[in-house]
KOLSETOR-472312 format. One record per residue (C-alpha): residue number from 1; residue in one letter; chain; x, y, z. Coordinates in nm, 3 decimals. Layout:
! residues N
{NUM,"a","A",{X,Y,Z}} ...
//
This chain:
! residues 264
{1,"m","A",{-2.164,2.235,5.309}} {2,"s","A",{-1.859,2.455,5.228}} {3,"l","A",{-1.746,2.545,4.878}} {4,"r","A",{-1.423,2.348,4.919}} {5,"s","A",{-1.609,2.031,5.017}} {6,"l","A",{-1.850,2.078,4.729}} {7,"n","A",{-1.559,2.111,4.482}} {8,"a","A",{-1.402,1.794,4.622}} {9,"y","A",{-1.730,1.608,4.570}} {10,"f","A",{-1.757,1.727,4.214}} {11,"f","A",{-1.394,1.629,4.139}} {12,"l","A",{-1.451,1.284,4.282}} {13,"f","A",{-1.773,1.253,4.088}} {14,"l","A",{-1.595,1.343,3.763}} {15,"t","A",{-1.310,1.100,3.828}} {16,"l","A",{-1.539,0.811,3.908}} {17,"g","A",{-1.757,0.899,3.610}} {18,"v","A",{-1.456,0.860,3.380}} {19,"l","A",{-1.375,0.526,3.543}} {20,"i","A",{-1.733,0.408,3.500}} {21,"f","A",{-1.724,0.503,3.135}} {22,"f","A",{-1.395,0.324,3.092}} {23,"f","A",{-1.520,0.005,3.254}} {24,"e","A",{-1.845,0.025,3.057}} {25,"i","A",{-1.656,0.001,2.731}} {26,"t","A",{-1.425,-0.272,2.863}} {27,"s","A",{-1.518,-0.612,2.988}} {28,"t","A",{-1.372,-0.691,3.328}} {29,"p","A",{-1.510,-0.869,3.638}} {30,"l","A",{-1.423,-0.567,3.850}} {31,"r","A",{-1.679,-0.351,3.671}} {32,"s","A",{-1.973,-0.447,3.893}} {33,"y","A",{-1.773,-0.396,4.213}} {34,"i","A",{-1.653,-0.057,4.101}} {35,"r","A",{-2.008,0.046,4.007}} {36,"q","A",{-2.136,-0.051,4.350}} {37,"g","A",{-1.854,0.141,4.511}} {38,"v","A",{-1.938,0.449,4.313}} {39,"y","A",{-2.304,0.432,4.417}} {40,"l","A",{-2.204,0.393,4.780}} {41,"v","A",{-1.975,0.695,4.759}} {42,"f","A",{-2.228,0.916,4.580}} {43,"s","A",{-2.548,0.810,4.757}} {44,"p","A",{-2.515,1.077,5.031}} {45,"l","A",{-2.466,1.344,4.766}} {46,"l","A",{-2.767,1.223,4.567}} {47,"k","A",{-2.976,1.216,4.884}} {48,"t","A",{-2.870,1.569,4.968}} {49,"e","A",{-2.960,1.682,4.617}} {50,"r","A",{-3.304,1.519,4.645}} {51,"e","A",{-3.367,1.683,4.982}} {52,"i","A",{-3.260,2.020,4.845}} {53,"r","A",{-3.493,1.976,4.547}} {54,"e","A",{-3.782,1.887,4.779}} {55,"e","A",{-3.712,2.191,4.996}} {56,"i","A",{-3.698,2.414,4.691}} {57,"e","A",{-4.030,2.271,4.573}} {58,"k","A",{-4.179,2.341,4.916}} {59,"v","A",{-4.048,2.699,4.907}} {60,"i","A",{-4.192,2.749,4.558}} {61,"l","A",{-4.528,2.610,4.674}} {62,"l","A",{-4.521,2.839,4.979}} {63,"v","A",{-4.443,3.142,4.761}} {64,"r","A",{-4.731,3.053,4.532}} {65,"e","A",{-4.965,3.020,4.830}} {66,"i","A",{-4.846,3.355,4.967}} {67,"k","A",{-4.902,3.520,4.629}} {68,"s","A",{-5.243,3.357,4.602}} {69,"g","A",{-5.329,3.476,4.954}} {70,"t","A",{-5.207,3.826,4.873}} {71,"k","A",{-5.423,3.834,4.560}} {72,"l","A",{-5.719,3.708,4.764}} {73,"v","A",{-5.666,3.982,5.024}} {74,"s","A",{-5.630,4.241,4.748}} {75,"r","A",{-5.952,4.124,4.585}} {76,"y","A",{-6.126,4.128,4.923}} {77,"e","A",{-6.011,4.484,4.993}} {78,"k","A",{-6.117,4.590,4.643}} {79,"s","A",{-6.457,4.428,4.697}} {80,"l","A",{-6.493,4.614,5.026}} {81,"q","A",{-6.413,4.944,4.853}} {82,"e","A",{-6.664,4.871,4.575}} {83,"l","A",{-6.922,4.773,4.836}} {84,"e","A",{-6.866,5.102,5.021}} {85,"v","A",{-6.907,5.300,4.697}} {86,"y","A",{-7.222,5.103,4.615}} {87,"k","A",{-7.354,5.164,4.968}} {88,"r","A",{-7.301,5.538,4.931}} {89,"k","A",{-7.480,5.536,4.595}} {90,"v","A",{-7.771,5.343,4.744}} {91,"e","A",{-7.794,5.590,5.033}} {92,"h","A",{-7.785,5.879,4.784}} {93,"y","A",{-8.059,5.724,4.570}} {94,"e","A",{-8.266,5.644,4.879}} {95,"d","A",{-8.237,6.007,4.984}} {96,"i","A",{-8.353,6.122,4.638}} {97,"l","A",{-8.637,5.871,4.649}} {98,"s","A",{-8.750,5.987,4.993}} {99,"r","A",{-8.752,6.349,4.872}} {100,"l","A",{-8.946,6.245,4.564}} {101,"e","A",{-9.202,6.063,4.773}} {102,"r","A",{-9.233,6.367,4.999}} {103,"d","A",{-9.270,6.619,4.714}} {104,"l","A",{-9.494,6.400,4.498}} {105,"n","A",{-9.732,6.289,4.768}} {106,"f","A",{-10.040,6.256,4.549}} {107,"s","A",{-10.193,6.027,4.288}} {108,"f","A",{-10.112,6.101,3.926}} {109,"p","A",{-10.419,6.134,3.706}} {110,"s","A",{-10.417,5.910,3.402}} {111,"g","A",{-10.582,6.161,3.169}} {112,"a","A",{-10.327,6.442,3.196}} {113,"p","A",{-9.975,6.411,3.051}} {114,"f","A",{-9.708,6.537,3.290}} {115,"v","A",{-9.334,6.588,3.326}} {116,"l","A",{-9.139,6.521,3.642}} {117,"s","A",{-8.881,6.796,3.693}} {118,"k","A",{-8.646,6.949,3.949}} {119,"i","A",{-8.611,7.305,4.075}} {120,"i","A",{-8.261,7.435,3.998}} {121,"f","A",{-8.297,7.804,4.093}} {122,"y","A",{-8.510,8.004,4.338}} {123,"d","A",{-8.609,8.369,4.346}} {124,"p","A",{-8.305,8.543,4.504}} {125,"s","A",{-8.525,8.824,4.642}} {126,"g","A",{-8.664,8.585,4.903}} {127,"e","A",{-9.025,8.656,4.803}} {128,"d","A",{-9.054,8.332,4.601}} {129,"r","A",{-9.217,8.503,4.307}} {130,"f","A",{-9.059,8.260,4.058}} {131,"f","A",{-8.827,7.962,4.023}} {132,"i","A",{-8.650,7.777,3.741}} {133,"i","A",{-8.698,7.410,3.660}} {134,"r","A",{-8.459,7.184,3.472}} {135,"d","A",{-8.683,7.100,3.172}} {136,"g","A",{-8.830,7.301,2.888}} {137,"k","A",{-8.903,7.259,2.518}} {138,"n","A",{-8.702,6.937,2.519}} {139,"k","A",{-8.982,6.782,2.731}} {140,"g","A",{-9.274,6.951,2.554}} {141,"i","A",{-9.344,7.203,2.831}} {142,"k","A",{-9.542,7.510,2.724}} {143,"k","A",{-9.636,7.844,2.869}} {144,"g","A",{-9.943,7.813,3.091}} {145,"d","A",{-9.871,7.459,3.214}} {146,"i","A",{-9.964,7.399,3.578}} {147,"v","A",{-9.684,7.312,3.823}} {148,"v","A",{-9.768,7.098,4.127}} {149,"a","A",{-9.583,6.957,4.430}} {150,"r","A",{-9.706,6.768,4.739}} {151,"g","A",{-10.059,6.776,4.601}} {152,"y","A",{-10.070,7.158,4.588}} {153,"i","A",{-10.040,7.416,4.313}} {154,"l","A",{-9.701,7.588,4.306}} {155,"g","A",{-9.740,7.808,4.003}} {156,"v","A",{-9.769,7.839,3.627}} {157,"v","A",{-9.505,7.810,3.355}} {158,"d","A",{-9.437,8.160,3.226}} {159,"e","A",{-9.132,8.130,3.000}} {160,"v","A",{-9.001,7.820,2.823}} {161,"y","A",{-8.645,7.770,2.697}} {162,"l","A",{-8.471,7.474,2.539}} {163,"s","A",{-8.393,7.279,2.856}} {164,"t","A",{-8.524,7.505,3.134}} {165,"s","A",{-8.845,7.690,3.219}} {166,"k","A",{-8.941,7.986,3.438}} {167,"v","A",{-9.238,7.930,3.668}} {168,"i","A",{-9.424,8.219,3.829}} {169,"t","A",{-9.559,8.127,4.170}} {170,"l","A",{-9.876,8.197,4.366}} {171,"f","A",{-9.690,8.494,4.521}} {172,"n","A",{-9.648,8.660,4.181}} {173,"d","A",{-9.891,8.936,4.081}} {174,"n","A",{-9.896,8.800,3.724}} {175,"c","A",{-10.017,8.456,3.834}} {176,"s","A",{-10.389,8.397,3.774}} {177,"l","A",{-10.577,8.069,3.812}} {178,"l","A",{-10.937,7.962,3.781}} {179,"a","A",{-11.046,7.858,4.130}} {180,"w","A",{-11.332,7.760,4.357}} {181,"t","A",{-11.392,7.678,4.722}} {182,"q","A",{-11.512,7.358,4.884}} {183,"r","A",{-11.805,7.545,5.039}} {184,"n","A",{-11.906,7.714,4.716}} {185,"d","A",{-11.895,7.556,4.370}} {186,"k","A",{-11.895,7.894,4.202}} {187,"a","A",{-11.600,7.983,3.976}} {188,"y","A",{-11.358,8.255,4.093}} {189,"v","A",{-11.012,8.377,3.995}} {190,"y","A",{-10.711,8.348,4.218}} {191,"q","A",{-10.466,8.633,4.170}} {192,"g","A",{-10.116,8.599,4.311}} {193,"g","A",{-9.957,8.841,4.553}} {194,"y","A",{-9.692,8.861,4.823}} {195,"p","A",{-9.731,8.749,5.094}} {196,"l","A",{-10.101,8.678,5.032}} {197,"g","A",{-10.302,8.629,4.716}} {198,"k","A",{-10.663,8.727,4.645}} {199,"l","A",{-10.977,8.547,4.544}} {200,"l","A",{-11.147,8.776,4.292}} {201,"y","A",{-11.510,8.818,4.195}} {202,"v","A",{-11.655,8.690,4.522}} {203,"d","A",{-12.006,8.835,4.538}} {204,"l","A",{-12.132,8.987,4.861}} {205,"e","A",{-12.387,8.709,4.904}} {206,"d","A",{-12.140,8.425,4.834}} {207,"d","A",{-12.074,8.194,5.129}} {208,"v","A",{-11.695,8.225,5.155}} {209,"r","A",{-11.542,8.220,5.503}} {210,"e","A",{-11.206,8.223,5.672}} {211,"g","A",{-11.055,7.875,5.679}} {212,"d","A",{-11.210,7.767,5.347}} {213,"e","A",{-10.977,7.587,5.108}} {214,"v","A",{-10.932,7.739,4.764}} {215,"l","A",{-10.892,7.477,4.490}} {216,"y","A",{-10.777,7.484,4.129}} {217,"r","A",{-11.045,7.433,3.866}} {218,"d","A",{-10.958,7.275,3.533}} {219,"l","A",{-11.228,7.324,3.274}} {220,"t","A",{-11.100,7.024,3.077}} {221,"m","A",{-11.145,6.813,3.391}} {222,"r","A",{-10.813,6.634,3.327}} {223,"i","A",{-10.622,6.787,3.617}} {224,"p","A",{-10.760,6.717,3.967}} {225,"p","A",{-10.864,7.007,4.193}} {226,"f","A",{-10.526,7.057,4.361}} {227,"g","A",{-10.521,7.295,4.653}} {228,"i","A",{-10.412,7.657,4.606}} {229,"g","A",{-10.439,7.796,4.955}} {230,"k","A",{-10.659,7.879,5.251}} {231,"v","A",{-10.880,8.183,5.305}} {232,"v","A",{-10.733,8.391,5.587}} {233,"y","A",{-10.938,8.711,5.555}} {234,"v","A",{-11.286,8.806,5.428}} {235,"g","A",{-11.392,9.171,5.430}} {236,"f","A",{-11.520,9.462,5.224}} {237,"s","A",{-11.332,9.582,4.920}} {238,"q","A",{-11.330,9.914,4.736}} {239,"n","A",{-11.564,9.756,4.483}} {240,"p","A",{-11.914,9.760,4.637}} {241,"f","A",{-12.018,9.446,4.448}} {242,"f","A",{-11.743,9.208,4.564}} {243,"k","A",{-11.580,9.097,4.887}} {244,"l","A",{-11.212,9.128,4.964}} {245,"v","A",{-11.083,8.774,5.016}} {246,"r","A",{-10.718,8.709,5.110}} {247,"v","A",{-10.567,8.366,5.044}} {248,"k","A",{-10.249,8.219,5.188}} {249,"p","A",{-10.087,7.957,4.957}} {250,"f","A",{-10.046,7.611,5.107}} {251,"i","A",{-9.675,7.577,5.028}} {252,"t","A",{-9.383,7.783,4.904}} {253,"p","A",{-9.134,7.672,4.636}} {254,"r","A",{-8.854,7.646,4.891}} {255,"e","A",{-9.044,7.372,5.073}} {256,"t","A",{-9.001,7.138,4.778}} {257,"e","A",{-8.737,7.024,4.532}} {258,"f","A",{-8.915,6.808,4.275}} {259,"v","A",{-9.226,6.920,4.087}} {260,"v","A",{-9.474,6.785,3.835}} {261,"v","A",{-9.561,6.991,3.529}} {262,"f","A",{-9.903,6.906,3.385}} {263,"k","A",{-9.897,6.974,3.014}} {264,"e","A",{-10.208,7.154,2.894}} 
//
């Protein structure tokens, strides 16, 4: 409908409206006929207005549905992104858990208090004589505490700081542990060394052979006899009363990430 036609309709509507008002306030028999004529003239316009209103309502409803669909798609995409982030976190935690299970592959004794910790620094010399763990005085760790991973002895706490500790390993000359062998229940001393340690005070008549496992001995009997290493050489030493026994540690610090510190 053009603007000119629309103006003509509005002018006619105004004129007839004035006439209707005039005949409403006057009593004449022509009033009903005029009213019917007005309705007949304006019925197409009223119908067009109603159709336009219905179309507008449909457009508004469609816009609302589009907006609702857009919000639904946006929420779906956001949920997908959150699900992807959650999936990555789960994979990360599963990886940590698998490494924990690998490094802590042994049963924890109930009688010995312990601290689960993580190695944060290794010996840069490559000889694995020490490493640094993430916990210290804040977890009650003390000098002399035994450090274990994968069911084997890794070393002994040597220096304790507020939130970190230095652990000397079985490759360190300053590392000494009370030990024994499965074949012989006699007490010995394991002394660290690189690349092999020694089993000290093995008498000439003691039955210690290559291939024997050397185990840690805890006099308090709270810490289990975790493995230290395996005997790889038995011979004569400069001391005529003792044998020379070389021991290769079971694992190195770089083979593990998480450790257990048994508090003495």
